[in-house]
LOVO-648953 format. One record per residue (C-alpha): x negated, y negated, z; residue number from 0; residue in three letters. Coordinates in pm, whole numbers, plus 32768, in hexadecimal, padded with zeros to 4 digits. Layout:
BEGIN
X=X | Y=Y | Z=Z | nr=NUM | rest=ALA $
...
END
This chain:
BEGIN
X=725B | Y=1F2A | Z=A00E | nr=0 | rest=MET $
X=71AC | Y=2014 | Z=A0F9 | nr=1 | rest=LYS $
X=7022 | Y=2067 | Z=A082 | nr=2 | rest=ARG $
X=6F5F | Y=2173 | Z=A100 | nr=3 | rest=LYS $
X=6DE3 | Y=2133 | Z=A18C | nr=4 | rest=SER $
X=6CDA | Y=2155 | Z=A0A6 | nr=5 | rest=GLU $
X=6C7E | Y=22BA | Z=A0E2 | nr=6 | rest=HIS $
X=6DC1 | Y=2319 | Z=A0CE | nr=7 | rest=ASP $
X=6E1C | Y=2277 | Z=9F73 | nr=8 | rest=THR $
X=6CD1 | Y=233E | Z=9F01 | nr=9 | rest=LEU $
X=6D80 | Y=24A8 | Z=9F11 | nr=10 | rest=THR $
X=6E7B | Y=24D1 | Z=A014 | nr=11 | rest=TYR $
X=6F82 | Y=23E7 | Z=9F6D | nr=12 | rest=GLY $
X=70DA | Y=246F | Z=9F1F | nr=13 | rest=LYS $
X=70A3 | Y=23EC | Z=9DA5 | nr=14 | rest=TYR $
X=6F53 | Y=2426 | Z=9D03 | nr=15 | rest=VAL $
X=6E46 | Y=22F8 | Z=9C98 | nr=16 | rest=ASN $
X=6E5C | Y=22E1 | Z=9B17 | nr=17 | rest=LEU $
X=6D21 | Y=2250 | Z=9AF9 | nr=18 | rest=MET $
X=6CA8 | Y=2370 | Z=9B3E | nr=19 | rest=ASN $
X=6C66 | Y=2427 | Z=99DB | nr=20 | rest=ASP $
X=6CE8 | Y=2582 | Z=9A3D | nr=21 | rest=VAL $
X=6E43 | Y=24F0 | Z=9AC0 | nr=22 | rest=ALA $
X=6E56 | Y=23F0 | Z=99BB | nr=23 | rest=PHE $
X=6E28 | Y=254B | Z=98A3 | nr=24 | rest=GLN $
X=6F3A | Y=25E7 | Z=998F | nr=25 | rest=TRP $
X=7027 | Y=24BB | Z=9956 | nr=26 | rest=VAL $
X=700E | Y=243E | Z=9836 | nr=27 | rest=PHE $
X=6F44 | Y=257D | Z=971D | nr=28 | rest=CYS $
X=7083 | Y=2669 | Z=977D | nr=29 | rest=ARG $
X=714E | Y=26BE | Z=962F | nr=30 | rest=GLU $
X=729C | Y=269E | Z=973F | nr=31 | rest=ASP $
X=71F5 | Y=2525 | Z=97AE | nr=32 | rest=ASN $
X=71AA | Y=24B2 | Z=9646 | nr=33 | rest=LYS $
X=72D6 | Y=23C4 | Z=9680 | nr=34 | rest=ASP $
X=7210 | Y=231D | Z=97BA | nr=35 | rest=LEU $
X=70E2 | Y=2304 | Z=96C7 | nr=36 | rest=LEU $
X=71A5 | Y=2250 | Z=958E | nr=37 | rest=ILE $
X=722B | Y=2155 | Z=9694 | nr=38 | rest=ALA $
X=70A8 | Y=211F | Z=9724 | nr=39 | rest=LEU $
X=7062 | Y=20DE | Z=95C3 | nr=40 | rest=LEU $
X=7148 | Y=2026 | Z=9537 | nr=41 | rest=ASN $
X=7110 | Y=1F1B | Z=9634 | nr=42 | rest=GLU $
X=6FAA | Y=1F12 | Z=9621 | nr=43 | rest=LEU $
X=6FA6 | Y=1F13 | Z=949C | nr=44 | rest=ILE $
X=70EE | Y=1EB0 | Z=944D | nr=45 | rest=PRO $
X=7091 | Y=1E72 | Z=92DC | nr=46 | rest=GLU $
X=70C2 | Y=1FF8 | Z=9288 | nr=47 | rest=LEU $
X=71E5 | Y=202A | Z=92EB | nr=48 | rest=ARG $
X=71CF | Y=219B | Z=9366 | nr=49 | rest=ILE $
X=7301 | Y=226C | Z=9341 | nr=50 | rest=GLU $
X=7251 | Y=23DA | Z=9337 | nr=51 | rest=ASP $
X=70F5 | Y=2460 | Z=937C | nr=52 | rest=LEU $
X=7020 | Y=2592 | Z=9372 | nr=53 | rest=GLU $
X=6EF4 | Y=25DD | Z=944F | nr=54 | rest=PHE $
X=6DF0 | Y=2669 | Z=93D7 | nr=55 | rest=TYR $
X=6C84 | Y=26E5 | Z=946F | nr=56 | rest=ARG $
X=6C0B | Y=25ED | Z=95AC | nr=57 | rest=ASN $
X=6A96 | Y=265D | Z=9541 | nr=58 | rest=ARG $
X=69D6 | Y=25C8 | Z=93F9 | nr=59 | rest=GLN $
X=68F4 | Y=2699 | Z=93AA | nr=60 | rest=GLN $
X=6791 | Y=261A | Z=9356 | nr=61 | rest=SER $
X=6737 | Y=2655 | Z=9200 | nr=62 | rest=TYR $
X=65B5 | Y=2689 | Z=927A | nr=63 | rest=ALA $
X=653A | Y=278D | Z=9386 | nr=64 | rest=LYS $
X=645A | Y=2636 | Z=942A | nr=65 | rest=ASN $
X=656F | Y=2557 | Z=9433 | nr=66 | rest=LEU $
X=66AB | Y=2554 | Z=9575 | nr=67 | rest=LYS $
X=6811 | Y=25A7 | Z=951A | nr=68 | rest=ASP $
X=6927 | Y=24C0 | Z=9546 | nr=69 | rest=SER $
X=6A41 | Y=2512 | Z=9656 | nr=70 | rest=VAL $
X=6B66 | Y=2430 | Z=96A7 | nr=71 | rest=PHE $
X=6C54 | Y=246B | Z=9776 | nr=72 | rest=ASP $
X=6D70 | Y=246F | Z=967A | nr=73 | rest=VAL $
X=6D70 | Y=247D | Z=94F0 | nr=74 | rest=SER $
X=6E9F | Y=2477 | Z=9431 | nr=75 | rest=CYS $
X=6EBD | Y=2434 | Z=92B1 | nr=76 | rest=ILE $
X=7011 | Y=238A | Z=9224 | nr=77 | rest=LEU $
X=70CF | Y=2421 | Z=9100 | nr=78 | rest=SER $
X=701D | Y=2317 | Z=8FFB | nr=79 | rest=ASP $
X=6EF7 | Y=23C9 | Z=9047 | nr=80 | rest=GLY $
X=6E6B | Y=2288 | Z=9159 | nr=81 | rest=THR $
X=6DC3 | Y=2314 | Z=929C | nr=82 | rest=ARG $
X=6DD5 | Y=2286 | Z=93C1 | nr=83 | rest=ILE $
X=6CB3 | Y=22E5 | Z=94DC | nr=84 | rest=ASN $
X=6CE9 | Y=2279 | Z=967A | nr=85 | rest=VAL $
X=6C10 | Y=2290 | Z=97A1 | nr=86 | rest=GLU $
X=6C19 | Y=222C | Z=990B | nr=87 | rest=VAL $
X=6ADF | Y=21AF | Z=9991 | nr=88 | rest=GLN $
X=6ABA | Y=2129 | Z=9B04 | nr=89 | rest=VAL $
X=693B | Y=20E6 | Z=9B3D | nr=90 | rest=ARG $
X=68A3 | Y=1FBF | Z=9A4F | nr=91 | rest=ALA $
X=6767 | Y=2019 | Z=9989 | nr=92 | rest=GLN $
X=6670 | Y=1F8C | Z=98D7 | nr=93 | rest=ASP $
X=66A6 | Y=1F7D | Z=9764 | nr=94 | rest=TRP $
X=67EC | Y=2006 | Z=9773 | nr=95 | rest=PHE $
X=6887 | Y=1F4E | Z=9627 | nr=96 | rest=ALA $
X=6783 | Y=1FD9 | Z=9580 | nr=97 | rest=ASP $
X=67DE | Y=216E | Z=9605 | nr=98 | rest=ARG $
X=6942 | Y=20D3 | Z=9596 | nr=99 | rest=CYS $
X=68A8 | Y=20B1 | Z=9419 | nr=100 | rest=LEU $
X=67DE | Y=21FD | Z=944B | nr=101 | rest=TYR $
X=693C | Y=22C0 | Z=945D | nr=102 | rest=TYR $
X=69DB | Y=2228 | Z=935B | nr=103 | rest=SER $
X=68D9 | Y=22A2 | Z=9257 | nr=104 | rest=THR $
X=6956 | Y=23FA | Z=9288 | nr=105 | rest=TYR $
X=6AAE | Y=239A | Z=926F | nr=106 | rest=CYS $
X=6A45 | Y=2314 | Z=9111 | nr=107 | rest=ILE $
X=693E | Y=2440 | Z=90AB | nr=108 | rest=GLN $
X=6A4A | Y=2526 | Z=90F0 | nr=109 | rest=ASP $
X=6B46 | Y=248E | Z=8FEF | nr=110 | rest=GLN $
X=6A23 | Y=24DC | Z=8ED1 | nr=111 | rest=VAL $
X=6A47 | Y=2633 | Z=8E89 | nr=112 | rest=LYS $
X=6935 | Y=2705 | Z=8D64 | nr=113 | rest=LYS $
X=69A9 | Y=26DD | Z=8C23 | nr=114 | rest=GLY $
X=6A6B | Y=2594 | Z=8C3A | nr=115 | rest=GLN $
X=6A44 | Y=24AD | Z=8B40 | nr=116 | rest=GLU $
X=6A96 | Y=235D | Z=8BF1 | nr=117 | rest=ASP $
X=6A26 | Y=2283 | Z=8D1E | nr=118 | rest=TYR $
X=6BC5 | Y=2272 | Z=8D65 | nr=119 | rest=SER $
X=6C01 | Y=2252 | Z=8ED1 | nr=120 | rest=LEU $
X=6D0F | Y=225F | Z=8FC4 | nr=121 | rest=LYS $
X=6D3B | Y=2156 | Z=90DC | nr=122 | rest=PRO $
X=6C76 | Y=2179 | Z=9215 | nr=123 | rest=VAL $
X=6CE7 | Y=20D3 | Z=939B | nr=124 | rest=TYR $
X=6BFA | Y=211A | Z=94C2 | nr=125 | rest=ILE $
X=6CAE | Y=20B2 | Z=95E2 | nr=126 | rest=VAL $
X=6BEF | Y=2082 | Z=9714 | nr=127 | rest=SER $
X=6CA2 | Y=208C | Z=9875 | nr=128 | rest=ILE $
X=6BBB | Y=1FC9 | Z=997B | nr=129 | rest=ILE $
X=6BA0 | Y=1F83 | Z=9AE3 | nr=130 | rest=ALA $
X=6AB4 | Y=1E77 | Z=9AB5 | nr=131 | rest=PHE $
X=6A44 | Y=1D4B | Z=99F7 | nr=132 | rest=THR $
X=6994 | Y=1D58 | Z=98CA | nr=133 | rest=ARG $
X=68AD | Y=1C3B | Z=984F | nr=134 | rest=GLN $
X=6942 | Y=1B31 | Z=979C | nr=135 | rest=HIS $
X=68EA | Y=19CE | Z=972A | nr=136 | rest=ALA $
X=68EB | Y=18BD | Z=980D | nr=137 | rest=PRO $
X=69FE | Y=1815 | Z=9767 | nr=138 | rest=ASP $
X=6ACF | Y=196E | Z=97AF | nr=139 | rest=TRP $
X=6C43 | Y=1922 | Z=9808 | nr=140 | rest=ASP $
X=6C54 | Y=1A87 | Z=98FF | nr=141 | rest=GLY $
X=6D36 | Y=1B1A | Z=9850 | nr=142 | rest=SER $
X=6DAE | Y=1C96 | Z=98A9 | nr=143 | rest=ILE $
X=6DBB | Y=1D0F | Z=9763 | nr=144 | rest=LEU $
X=6CCA | Y=1CEE | Z=9614 | nr=145 | rest=SER $
X=6CB8 | Y=1D61 | Z=94E8 | nr=146 | rest=SER $
X=6B8E | Y=1D7A | Z=93DB | nr=147 | rest=TYR $
X=6B5C | Y=1D98 | Z=9238 | nr=148 | rest=SER $
X=6A57 | Y=1D74 | Z=9140 | nr=149 | rest=LEU $
X=6A75 | Y=1C10 | Z=90ED | nr=150 | rest=ARG $
X=69BA | Y=1B1B | Z=9033 | nr=151 | rest=GLU $
X=68F6 | Y=1A36 | Z=9105 | nr=152 | rest=ASP $
X=692F | Y=18CC | Z=90A0 | nr=153 | rest=ARG $
X=6AAA | Y=18FA | Z=8FCC | nr=154 | rest=THR $
X=6B33 | Y=1A27 | Z=90B3 | nr=155 | rest=HIS $
X=6B77 | Y=1AEB | Z=8F58 | nr=156 | rest=GLU $
X=6BB8 | Y=1C5B | Z=8FD1 | nr=157 | rest=LEU $
X=6ACD | Y=1D27 | Z=8F22 | nr=158 | rest=MET $
X=6B70 | Y=1E6F | Z=8F55 | nr=159 | rest=THR $
X=6CCA | Y=1EE4 | Z=904F | nr=160 | rest=ASP $
X=6C3C | Y=200C | Z=907A | nr=161 | rest=ASN $
X=6B7B | Y=1FF4 | Z=91B7 | nr=162 | rest=LEU $
X=6C12 | Y=1F5A | Z=9310 | nr=163 | rest=HIS $
X=6B97 | Y=1F4E | Z=9463 | nr=164 | rest=PHE $
X=6CA5 | Y=1F08 | Z=9559 | nr=165 | rest=VAL $
X=6C3E | Y=1EC2 | Z=96D0 | nr=166 | rest=PHE $
X=6D34 | Y=1E8F | Z=981D | nr=167 | rest=VAL $
X=6C86 | Y=1E1B | Z=9933 | nr=168 | rest=GLU $
X=6D32 | Y=1E87 | Z=9A6B | nr=169 | rest=LEU $
X=6C23 | Y=1DB6 | Z=9B54 | nr=170 | rest=ALA $
X=6D03 | Y=1C7B | Z=9ABF | nr=171 | rest=HIS $
X=6E5A | Y=1D0C | Z=9B43 | nr=172 | rest=PHE $
X=6ED1 | Y=1CC9 | Z=9C8D | nr=173 | rest=ASP $
X=7057 | Y=1C7B | Z=9C6F | nr=174 | rest=LYS $
X=7144 | Y=1D36 | Z=9D28 | nr=175 | rest=LYS $
X=7259 | Y=1E2B | Z=9CCD | nr=176 | rest=TRP $
X=7367 | Y=1D36 | Z=9D1D | nr=177 | rest=GLU $
X=729A | Y=1BCB | Z=9C7E | nr=178 | rest=ASP $
X=7295 | Y=1C9F | Z=9B05 | nr=179 | rest=ILE $
X=738E | Y=1C79 | Z=99E9 | nr=180 | rest=ASP $
X=731E | Y=1D3D | Z=98DA | nr=181 | rest=ASN $
X=72BC | Y=1E8A | Z=9874 | nr=182 | rest=ASP $
X=7152 | Y=1E5C | Z=9819 | nr=183 | rest=LYS $
X=710B | Y=1DEE | Z=99AB | nr=184 | rest=GLU $
X=71DB | Y=1EF0 | Z=9A31 | nr=185 | rest=ARG $
X=70E2 | Y=2000 | Z=996F | nr=186 | rest=PHE $
X=6FBE | Y=1F11 | Z=99E5 | nr=187 | rest=TYR $
X=705E | Y=1F37 | Z=9B85 | nr=188 | rest=PHE $
X=7084 | Y=20AB | Z=9B45 | nr=189 | rest=CYS $
X=6F3A | Y=2126 | Z=9AB7 | nr=190 | rest=ILE $
X=6EAA | Y=205F | Z=9BC8 | nr=191 | rest=ARG $
X=6F75 | Y=2067 | Z=9CF1 | nr=192 | rest=ARG $
X=7073 | Y=2163 | Z=9D14 | nr=193 | rest=LEU $
X=6F91 | Y=222B | Z=9DA4 | nr=194 | rest=HIS $
X=6F79 | Y=212D | Z=9ED8 | nr=195 | rest=GLU $
X=7126 | Y=2161 | Z=9F07 | nr=196 | rest=LEU $
X=71DE | Y=222A | Z=A01D | nr=197 | rest=ASP $
X=7336 | Y=21B4 | Z=9FA6 | nr=198 | rest=VAL $
X=7382 | Y=2122 | Z=9E65 | nr=199 | rest=LEU $
X=73ED | Y=1FD8 | Z=9E30 | nr=200 | rest=PRO $
X=7538 | Y=1F9A | Z=9D69 | nr=201 | rest=ASP $
X=752F | Y=1FE1 | Z=9BFF | nr=202 | rest=GLY $
X=74A5 | Y=2137 | Z=9C0F | nr=203 | rest=PHE $
X=75F5 | Y=21EC | Z=9C1F | nr=204 | rest=ALA $
X=7635 | Y=2216 | Z=9AA3 | nr=205 | rest=GLU $
X=75D1 | Y=2226 | Z=9948 | nr=206 | rest=GLY $
X=742D | Y=227A | Z=98F4 | nr=207 | rest=ILE $
X=73B2 | Y=21CF | Z=9A1F | nr=208 | rest=TRP $
X=748A | Y=22FA | Z=9B13 | nr=209 | rest=ALA $
X=73CB | Y=23F3 | Z=9A2A | nr=210 | rest=LYS $
X=7270 | Y=234D | Z=9A4A | nr=211 | rest=LEU $
X=72AE | Y=2324 | Z=9BD8 | nr=212 | rest=ALA $
X=732B | Y=248A | Z=9BBB | nr=213 | rest=ARG $
X=721B | Y=2512 | Z=9AFC | nr=214 | rest=GLN $
X=70FB | Y=249D | Z=9BB7 | nr=215 | rest=SER $
X=7160 | Y=2518 | Z=9CE3 | nr=216 | rest=GLU $
X=7026 | Y=25EA | Z=9D91 | nr=217 | rest=LEU $
X=713B | Y=2700 | Z=9DD2 | nr=218 | rest=ALA $
X=71BB | Y=2729 | Z=9C7D | nr=219 | rest=ALA $
X=7036 | Y=2763 | Z=9BE4 | nr=220 | rest=MET $
X=6FF6 | Y=28DE | Z=9B9E | nr=221 | rest=GLU $
X=6F08 | Y=2990 | Z=9C85 | nr=222 | rest=SER $
X=6DE9 | Y=2991 | Z=9B9B | nr=223 | rest=SER $
X=6DF4 | Y=280D | Z=9B43 | nr=224 | rest=VAL $
X=6E46 | Y=27C2 | Z=9CD0 | nr=225 | rest=LYS $
X=6CE6 | Y=2856 | Z=9CF8 | nr=226 | rest=ILE $
X=6C2C | Y=27A6 | Z=9C09 | nr=227 | rest=LYS $
X=6CE6 | Y=263D | Z=9C6D | nr=228 | rest=TYR $
X=6C7B | Y=26A3 | Z=9DD1 | nr=229 | rest=ILE $
X=6B1A | Y=26E5 | Z=9D85 | nr=230 | rest=ASN $
X=6AF4 | Y=25AB | Z=9CA5 | nr=231 | rest=ALA $
X=6B72 | Y=24CE | Z=9DA3 | nr=232 | rest=MET $
X=6A9B | Y=2568 | Z=9ECB | nr=233 | rest=THR $
X=6969 | Y=253C | Z=9E12 | nr=234 | rest=THR $
X=69DF | Y=23C5 | Z=9DC8 | nr=235 | rest=ASP $
X=69F3 | Y=23B6 | Z=9F42 | nr=236 | rest=ILE $
X=68B3 | Y=2454 | Z=9F9C | nr=237 | rest=ASP $
X=6819 | Y=2348 | Z=9EBA | nr=238 | rest=ARG $
X=68F0 | Y=2230 | Z=9F76 | nr=239 | rest=ARG $
X=685F | Y=22A2 | Z=A0CA | nr=240 | rest=ALA $
X=66DF | Y=22A5 | Z=A024 | nr=241 | rest=GLN $
X=671C | Y=216E | Z=9FC7 | nr=242 | rest=MET $
X=6796 | Y=2121 | Z=A132 | nr=243 | rest=LYS $
X=6676 | Y=21C6 | Z=A1E5 | nr=244 | rest=TYR $
X=657D | Y=212B | Z=A105 | nr=245 | rest=ALA $
X=65F6 | Y=1FA2 | Z=A131 | nr=246 | rest=LYS $
X=65FC | Y=2036 | Z=A2C8 | nr=247 | rest=ARG $
X=647C | Y=2096 | Z=A2B8 | nr=248 | rest=VAL $
X=642D | Y=1F77 | Z=A1E5 | nr=249 | rest=ALA $
X=64D3 | Y=1E5B | Z=A2DF | nr=250 | rest=ARG $
X=6441 | Y=1F06 | Z=A3F6 | nr=251 | rest=GLU $
X=62D6 | Y=1EF4 | Z=A324 | nr=252 | rest=GLU $
X=630A | Y=1D6E | Z=A34B | nr=253 | rest=GLY $
X=635B | Y=1D29 | Z=A1F4 | nr=254 | rest=LEU $
X=6432 | Y=1C23 | Z=A14D | nr=255 | rest=ALA $
X=6590 | Y=1CAA | Z=A0DD | nr=256 | rest=GLU $
X=6544 | Y=1C5E | Z=9F65 | nr=257 | rest=GLY $
X=6435 | Y=1D62 | Z=9F81 | nr=258 | rest=ARG $
X=64CD | Y=1E30 | Z=A076 | nr=259 | rest=ALA $
X=65D5 | Y=1E68 | Z=9F64 | nr=260 | rest=GLU $
X=64F8 | Y=1EAC | Z=9E71 | nr=261 | rest=GLY $
X=6465 | Y=1F91 | Z=9F0E | nr=262 | rest=LEU $
X=6560 | Y=2037 | Z=9F83 | nr=263 | rest=ALA $
X=65CE | Y=204B | Z=9DE4 | nr=264 | rest=GLU $
X=6438 | Y=20E7 | Z=9D91 | nr=265 | rest=GLY $
X=6473 | Y=21CB | Z=9EB3 | nr=266 | rest=ARG $
X=65A3 | Y=2262 | Z=9E55 | nr=267 | rest=ALA $
X=6552 | Y=223D | Z=9CCE | nr=268 | rest=GLU $
X=641A | Y=22DB | Z=9CF2 | nr=269 | rest=GLY $
X=64B9 | Y=2422 | Z=9DB6 | nr=270 | rest=ALA $
X=65E4 | Y=243E | Z=9C7F | nr=271 | rest=LEU $
X=649E | Y=2416 | Z=9B5C | nr=272 | rest=ASP $
X=63E3 | Y=253F | Z=9C22 | nr=273 | rest=LYS $
X=653B | Y=25E5 | Z=9C53 | nr=274 | rest=ALA $
X=655E | Y=25C6 | Z=9ADB | nr=275 | rest=TYR $
X=63C1 | Y=263E | Z=9A6F | nr=276 | rest=GLU $
X=63F9 | Y=2759 | Z=9B5F | nr=277 | rest=THR $
X=6533 | Y=27C6 | Z=9A9A | nr=278 | rest=ALA $
X=64AE | Y=279B | Z=997E | nr=279 | rest=ARG $
X=6386 | Y=2869 | Z=99AB | nr=280 | rest=ASN $
X=6464 | Y=295F | Z=9A12 | nr=281 | rest=LEU $
X=653A | Y=2954 | Z=9910 | nr=282 | rest=LYS $
X=6425 | Y=2988 | Z=9812 | nr=283 | rest=ALA $
X=63C2 | Y=2AA3 | Z=98EF | nr=284 | rest=GLU $
X=651B | Y=2B53 | Z=9861 | nr=285 | rest=ASN $
X=659E | Y=2B1A | Z=99CB | nr=286 | rest=ILE $
X=6722 | Y=2B3E | Z=9A20 | nr=287 | rest=PRO $
X=67B8 | Y=29E8 | Z=9A2F | nr=288 | rest=ALA $
X=6873 | Y=2A30 | Z=9B63 | nr=289 | rest=ASP $
X=671F | Y=2ABC | Z=9BF2 | nr=290 | rest=VAL $
X=6699 | Y=297B | Z=9B5D | nr=291 | rest=ILE $
X=67B1 | Y=28C3 | Z=9C09 | nr=292 | rest=ALA $
X=6761 | Y=2947 | Z=9D7C | nr=293 | rest=LYS $
X=6612 | Y=290A | Z=9D6B | nr=294 | rest=CYS $
X=6647 | Y=2787 | Z=9D01 | nr=295 | rest=THR $
X=6774 | Y=2737 | Z=9D9F | nr=296 | rest=GLY $
X=67F7 | Y=26B6 | Z=9C65 | nr=297 | rest=LEU $
X=6956 | Y=2732 | Z=9BDD | nr=298 | rest=THR $
X=6951 | Y=2836 | Z=9ABA | nr=299 | rest=LEU $
X=69CA | Y=271C | Z=9A09 | nr=300 | rest=GLU $
X=687E | Y=265B | Z=9A11 | nr=301 | rest=GLN $
X=67AE | Y=277F | Z=99C5 | nr=302 | rest=VAL $
X=68B0 | Y=27D9 | Z=98A7 | nr=303 | rest=GLU $
X=6867 | Y=2690 | Z=980B | nr=304 | rest=ASN $
X=66E5 | Y=268F | Z=9822 | nr=305 | rest=LEU $
END
């Protein structure tokens, strides 16, 4: 099983990187590919036993002008009204759990309509597939998949079954395809590693895995989607290059490795924060999003999500 170099895997591989939100949406958030999403969700949330689903808007509108909208990579609803929202996240960030909680509130508020006489709610599932490790208690067992609900602290009695958080920490997953014997881990492999392959190993010749590989080919993307994907991945390359440069400069200045990495992170994050600040200011002046993207180096999607 041959893998590409790190540079090639970011943009020019035969298969797209499914940890990129543009690629993830292209493969899993299309009507023709519902079976792929259903199969993935049934591995992550087996208790739902999903047979069919419908897609609905990815952007959850804020109910107040001064509040941030929530944007998911995939949003779907089941026949019983259960809502499932999925996002992929590559970079670790502070308050990630709080962010997931914040996003969930829109999926709940959206169910209560004006004039409704009760607060009867349908279940909401927030699924986060992440490339980093979340903070856990010291005795955490290192599981890749974790799920949370609202329970009483002492007895663990379920308060309500209408709010669930599911996390998939792919930083813990390092198996080779030939060592996998279940579909859940096959999905882990595809989302984390498929873009690194030149030649597919045995097992991708038929069924859902053949379709997943076929739909993940860069050449299969529509031109407009391919441009968004390349732009998004190029932005990631630029950020990595900035990190490498900042680390090298820090080392040349005689700083210790740990401090060098901290300085590099700070410089890279500072540059990104500055770009976001500039974009917000330009957006407030009603400058077109595509112009803002060109001026700041952000992707069009990043600008639109501000």
